[in-house]
MARDRENZA-78100 format. One record per residue (C-alpha): residue in one letter; x, y, z. Coordinates in steps of 0.5 Angstrom, whole numbers, plus 500, padded with zeros to 3 digits. Layout:
// MARDRENZA-78100
SITE  guba    u    v    w
SITE     A    X    Y    Z
...
// end
This chain:
// MARDRENZA-78100
SITE  guba    u    v    w
SITE     M  499  500  500
SITE     T  502  507  499
SITE     S  504  513  504
SITE     S  497  516  504
SITE     P  493  516  511
SITE     I  489  509  511
SITE     R  481  511  511
SITE     W  477  507  516
SITE     G  470  504  515
SITE     V  468  505  523
SITE     I  463  499  524
SITE     G  459  501  530
SITE     T  455  507  534
SITE     G  456  505  541
SITE     H  462  508  547
SITE     I  467  504  544
SITE     A  466  505  536
SITE     R  465  514  538
SITE     R  472  513  542
SITE     F  476  509  536
SITE     A  473  515  532
SITE     G  475  520  536
SITE     D  482  516  538
SITE     L  483  517  529
SITE     A  483  525  530
SITE     H  490  524  534
SITE     S  493  518  529
SITE     T  499  519  524
SITE     S  496  514  519
SITE     G  489  515  518
SITE     L  483  518  518
SITE     L  475  516  519
SITE     A  472  515  511
SITE     A  466  511  514
SITE     V  461  508  519
SITE     G  456  503  518
SITE     S  451  500  522
SITE     R  445  495  522
SITE     D  441  502  521
SITE     G  444  507  516
SITE     T  440  512  520
SITE     R  444  511  527
SITE     A  450  511  522
SITE     F  449  518  519
SITE     A  448  520  526
SITE     F  454  519  529
SITE     T  458  522  523
SITE     A  456  529  526
SITE     D  460  529  531
SITE     F  466  528  527
SITE     G  466  532  520
SITE     S  464  533  514
SITE     G  465  528  509
SITE     I  464  522  512
SITE     H  459  517  509
SITE     A  454  513  512
SITE     D  450  507  511
SITE     E  448  500  512
SITE     T  454  495  514
SITE     A  454  491  508
SITE     K  454  498  504
SITE     I  460  501  507
SITE     L  463  493  506
SITE     A  463  494  499
SITE     R  466  501  499
SITE     P  472  500  494
SITE     D  474  507  497
SITE     I  474  504  504
SITE     D  482  501  506
SITE     A  481  497  513
SITE     I  475  496  518
SITE     Y  475  497  525
SITE     V  469  492  528
SITE     G  466  496  534
SITE     T  461  493  536
SITE     V  458  488  541
SITE     N  462  482  543
SITE     R  456  478  539
SITE     A  457  480  532
SITE     H  465  481  532
SITE     H  465  475  528
SITE     D  460  476  524
SITE     I  461  482  522
SITE     A  469  481  521
SITE     M  468  475  516
SITE     A  464  479  512
SITE     A  469  484  513
SITE     L  475  479  510
SITE     E  470  476  504
SITE     A  469  483  503
SITE     G  476  484  501
SITE     K  478  489  508
SITE     P  482  488  513
SITE     V  480  488  520
SITE     L  481  491  527
SITE     V  477  487  530
SITE     E  474  490  538
SITE     K  476  486  544
SITE     P  475  480  545
SITE     I  475  479  538
SITE     A  470  475  539
SITE     P  467  471  544
SITE     T  468  463  543
SITE     P  476  459  541
SITE     A  471  457  535
SITE     E  470  463  533
SITE     A  476  468  533
SITE     K  479  460  530
SITE     A  475  462  524
SITE     I  475  469  522
SITE     R  484  467  523
SITE     D  483  462  517
SITE     L  479  466  514
SITE     A  485  471  514
SITE     E  489  467  513
SITE     R  486  464  505
SITE     R  485  470  503
SITE     G  491  474  505
SITE     L  489  479  510
SITE     L  492  483  515
SITE     A  486  481  522
SITE     M  487  484  529
SITE     E  484  485  535
SITE     A  484  491  538
SITE     M  487  490  545
SITE     W  489  497  545
SITE     M  493  497  552
SITE     V  499  493  549
SITE     F  501  499  544
SITE     T  500  504  549
SITE     P  506  508  551
SITE     G  506  505  560
SITE     I  506  498  555
SITE     I  511  498  551
SITE     R  515  502  556
SITE     L  514  497  561
SITE     K  516  491  556
SITE     A  523  494  555
SITE     L  524  495  561
SITE     I  523  488  563
SITE     A  528  486  557
SITE     G  533  489  558
SITE     G  533  486  566
SITE     A  530  492  570
SITE     I  528  487  576
SITE     G  532  481  574
SITE     A  529  475  572
SITE     P  521  477  573
SITE     K  518  472  577
SITE     S  511  474  578
SITE     L  505  478  576
SITE     S  499  481  579
SITE     A  494  484  576
SITE     N  486  486  578
SITE     L  481  490  574
SITE     S  474  490  576
SITE     Y  469  496  576
SITE     A  462  496  580
SITE     R  457  494  574
SITE     A  450  494  577
SITE     Y  446  487  573
SITE     R  442  490  568
SITE     P  438  483  565
SITE     G  438  484  557
SITE     L  445  488  557
SITE     E  450  486  553
SITE     L  455  486  559
SITE     F  451  481  562
SITE     D  449  476  556
SITE     A  452  469  560
SITE     E  455  467  554
SITE     T  458  473  550
SITE     G  458  478  556
SITE     G  460  477  563
SITE     A  466  481  567
SITE     L  471  475  564
SITE     L  471  478  556
SITE     D  469  485  559
SITE     L  476  485  563
SITE     G  479  479  565
SITE     V  481  479  557
SITE     Y  486  486  560
SITE     P  490  482  565
SITE     I  490  476  561
SITE     A  493  479  556
SITE     L  497  483  559
SITE     A  501  476  562
SITE     L  501  473  555
SITE     H  504  479  552
SITE     L  509  479  558
SITE     F  511  473  559
SITE     G  508  469  552
SITE     P  504  462  552
SITE     A  501  459  559
SITE     D  504  452  562
SITE     E  498  452  566
SITE     T  492  456  569
SITE     A  487  455  574
SITE     A  481  459  575
SITE     V  475  460  581
SITE     V  469  464  577
SITE     E  463  467  580
SITE     R  456  467  577
SITE     N  450  472  577
SITE     D  443  468  578
SITE     A  443  469  571
SITE     G  449  465  569
SITE     S  454  471  566
SITE     V  460  471  571
SITE     R  460  477  576
SITE     Q  468  476  578
SITE     A  473  472  577
SITE     A  480  469  580
SITE     L  485  466  575
SITE     V  493  464  576
SITE     T  497  462  570
SITE     R  504  459  569
SITE     H  509  461  564
SITE     G  515  457  566
SITE     P  518  461  572
SITE     V  513  467  572
SITE     L  507  465  576
SITE     T  501  471  576
SITE     K  496  472  579
SITE     L  489  475  575
SITE     S  483  478  578
SITE     C  476  482  575
SITE     G  469  484  576
SITE     F  464  487  576
SITE     E  462  486  584
SITE     T  467  493  586
SITE     E  472  498  583
SITE     G  479  495  585
SITE     P  485  499  585
SITE     N  487  496  577
SITE     G  494  496  578
SITE     A  498  491  577
SITE     M  505  489  578
SITE     I  510  485  577
SITE     S  516  483  581
SITE     G  523  480  578
SITE     D  531  478  582
SITE     H  533  485  583
SITE     G  526  489  583
SITE     R  519  491  582
SITE     I  514  495  577
SITE     A  508  498  579
SITE     L  504  500  574
SITE     A  498  506  577
SITE     G  491  505  575
SITE     P  488  503  570
SITE     F  494  499  568
SITE     F  491  498  562
SITE     C  494  505  560
SITE     P  498  507  566
SITE     P  499  514  567
SITE     A  506  512  571
SITE     L  511  507  572
SITE     A  514  505  579
SITE     L  520  502  579
SITE     K  525  499  585
SITE     R  530  495  584
SITE     H  534  491  590
SITE     N  540  487  590
SITE     A  544  492  585
SITE     G  549  491  581
SITE     T  552  496  575
SITE     P  549  501  572
SITE     L  542  501  570
SITE     D  543  505  563
SITE     H  537  510  560
SITE     R  533  504  555
SITE     G  534  499  561
SITE     D  540  495  560
SITE     G  542  492  566
SITE     P  542  492  573
SITE     S  544  499  577
SITE     T  546  501  583
SITE     A  541  505  584
SITE     N  538  508  591
SITE     D  533  504  593
SITE     D  528  509  595
SITE     D  521  510  592
SITE     L  522  518  591
SITE     P  519  520  584
SITE     I  524  522  580
SITE     D  522  525  573
SITE     E  524  522  567
SITE     P  533  522  567
SITE     P  536  525  561
SITE     A  538  519  555
SITE     N  546  519  558
SITE     Q  545  518  565
SITE     P  544  512  569
SITE     L  536  510  570
SITE     Q  534  511  577
SITE     T  529  508  582
SITE     G  523  512  582
SITE     T  517  514  578
SITE     F  517  515  570
SITE     P  510  518  567
SITE     T  508  514  561
SITE     P  502  520  558
SITE     I  498  518  552
SITE     V  495  522  548
SITE     G  487  523  547
SITE     S  484  516  549
SITE     G  490  511  547
SITE     L  487  508  541
SITE     Q  490  511  536
SITE     Y  497  508  537
SITE     Q  494  501  536
SITE     A  491  503  529
SITE     D  497  506  527
SITE     H  501  499  528
SITE     F  495  496  524
SITE     A  498  502  518
SITE     D  504  499  519
SITE     C  503  492  518
SITE     L  500  494  513
SITE     R  505  498  509
SITE     Q  509  492  510
SITE     G  505  487  507
SITE     L  503  484  513
SITE     T  498  480  515
SITE     Q  499  478  522
SITE     S  501  484  527
SITE     P  508  482  530
SITE     V  506  485  537
SITE     H  500  482  538
SITE     P  498  476  533
SITE     L  492  472  532
SITE     S  496  467  536
SITE     A  496  471  542
SITE     S  488  474  542
SITE     L  487  465  541
SITE     A  491  464  547
SITE     A  486  469  552
SITE     I  481  466  549
SITE     E  482  459  551
SITE     I  484  462  558
SITE     M  477  465  558
SITE     E  473  460  555
SITE     R  476  454  560
SITE     A  475  459  567
SITE     R  467  460  564
SITE     R  466  453  564
SITE     S  470  451  570
SITE     A  464  453  574
SITE     P  456  451  573
SITE     S  451  455  572
SITE     P  446  456  576
// end
């Protein structure tokens, strides 16, 4: 593809679709070109907030437009599979909101069709493209905390149960698919596939998962992951290693800051996170150090622009321009692994 802006077609008119459309204003590579919905009038109303020249129509008509380069699926979970499949059949690369599908079978169908058509397909796990998570992974890879040993992460928001709302559907909603996907994806992103998993799941009277706790093992790294609709949680995360720890301020999926605390220090750790450090072991926050000075124990701001969804759009565009059919950062194998973990957890406790 050329270096011309990627012309996005957004399918869906709900909250997440609105966030993605709004964040395209901060994109370095793409622009909002069209909006599709089951109801064309809703799509037309949606475009009114995003400027002129944006096409609005029923979903099928947007997918058929030759002037649309990529499709973002921002609908309810149960519609992800059908719309993604339709987009791929129409020859469109597709970015599908998390989870890419509610079940492993549907996720595999998307993967297989994308492979057959030679098209890029990616789950919109925007977390892994935010500045904080990119910095976190670089610090761990550079030895900032030595060998990682554990991860703990919680994501919980109080959500009053409302019968009939998609968020609480027993099969395509619930706390695991809505929130649990984030800590699971973080563990997979940092440490690779899980060797073992275990879960405790609590459901409401309608059978929807309202809270869950999981343990996964990734080689020598043990994780404790939790999510829920019952209470408002701290929503942070902590990665510990044999030379220190890194805390992610909540919400950890787009952390505003990372707090590094080191111990058992050796030689200085440079600005990029290569090697151990002789930094004083204190908790005083410090500003980002100049590139030629050692990285110190302290707090490192990792702010985002907008609400952060544009980073994944720019990565997707870069993959398109390279002719890739899989993201090297968040491949479909990672998406499928997360869904399989959630599926096992959801099936681990019987419905009421």
